[in-house]
N, C-alpha and C positions, 0 to 999 in steps of 0.2 A: 351517380358516381362519376367523378371527373378524373380522367387520366391525363398525365403530362408525359410527353415523350422527350427523352434527352437527345441532344444532338450527338452525332458520332464524331467526337473530337478526342484525340489523344487517348484512344482505347476506352472511351466511355461506353456504357451499355446502352442499348436501344430499348431495353425492357420498359414497359409502362410502369409508372410510379403512381400509386394511389395517393390522393390528397387527404384521405381519411385513414386513421390508424386501423390496423387489423383487429385490435382489441375492440374497438367500437363496432366494427362490422360483425364480429363473431358473437357479441353479447346482445345483439338486437333480437329479442325473443320472437317478434313478428317475422323477421327474416328467416330465423331458424325454422319456425313452424311452416313457413311458405316453402322453404327448400325441402322439408320433410314431406309435405303434401305432394309436391312435384315429383319427388323421387318415388313415392308410393304409387303414383299413377303409371310409372314405367314397369312396375312389377306385374308378373303374371298372377292372376287370381289363384288363391289356394284351392285345394280340393273341396273344402267346405263351402266355398263361394265367397269368402271374405276377401276383399281386394288388398288388404294390408295386414301383415302378420303381427304388427305391434299391438293393436287393440283387440285382436282375435282371441276369444276365449272358448272357441269351439272344441279345442283339443284338451281342455282341462277336465279332469275326471269329476264326476258328481260328488258332492259331499257324502261321506259315509257317516254312520253313527259314531264310528271310532274317531274320525277326524273332529267331529263336534265335541265328543268327550275330551279329546286332547286339548282343544281350544278352551273348554271350560276349566279343565284342570290347570292349564298354564295360566289362565286369567286369575284363578284363585291363588296360585303360588305367587304371582306378581303382586296381587293385592295384599298378600300377607307381608311382603317386604315394604309396604307403604308406597309403592308406585302404582300408577294407573296404566293398565294395558290397553293397547289399541288393537282390537280384533278386526278381522275382515267382516264386511257387511253380511255375507252369507252365513257365517258362523253365528253372529249375533241374532240374525233372523231365525236360524234353526233353534237356537237356545230359547228365544222368545216363544216360538211355536210349540216347544215341548211343554211349556207351562210349569207350574209349581216353583221349586227352588231355582230351576234354570231360568225361568222367566224373570224372577226377582233379580238374579245376577245380571241378566241382559239389560234390564231397566237401570240397574245400579251403574253398570259400565257406560251405558248411553248417557246418563246424567253426569257421570264423573268426567267424561270427555267433552261434554258440551255438545253432543251430537256429532262429533267428528268421527269419521269412519275411514278405514284404510282400503 
């Protein structure tokens, strides 16, 4: 990045002016991820040992049978309207492991979404 300084004539500012637009700088995904990684290195590790709270899943509760039932029921309701639901991977896996009608539903959802998971 190249900065140009203005001369101090007739009340002009001496602040640096970037030759690139701010929109170009902020939309660069690689730069954003680099800044995120650098910022996460400054954080104190969490109690669970994870260095970054963003991808940490340690504090999420385990799936209960009730949560899996809710995901199944929601998927059935959405399928009844003609839409394709996108369930979380853990719920799909739990449905598949149950077997029977739940396994058929999990396989149907997996095929309908083309293998895409949330």
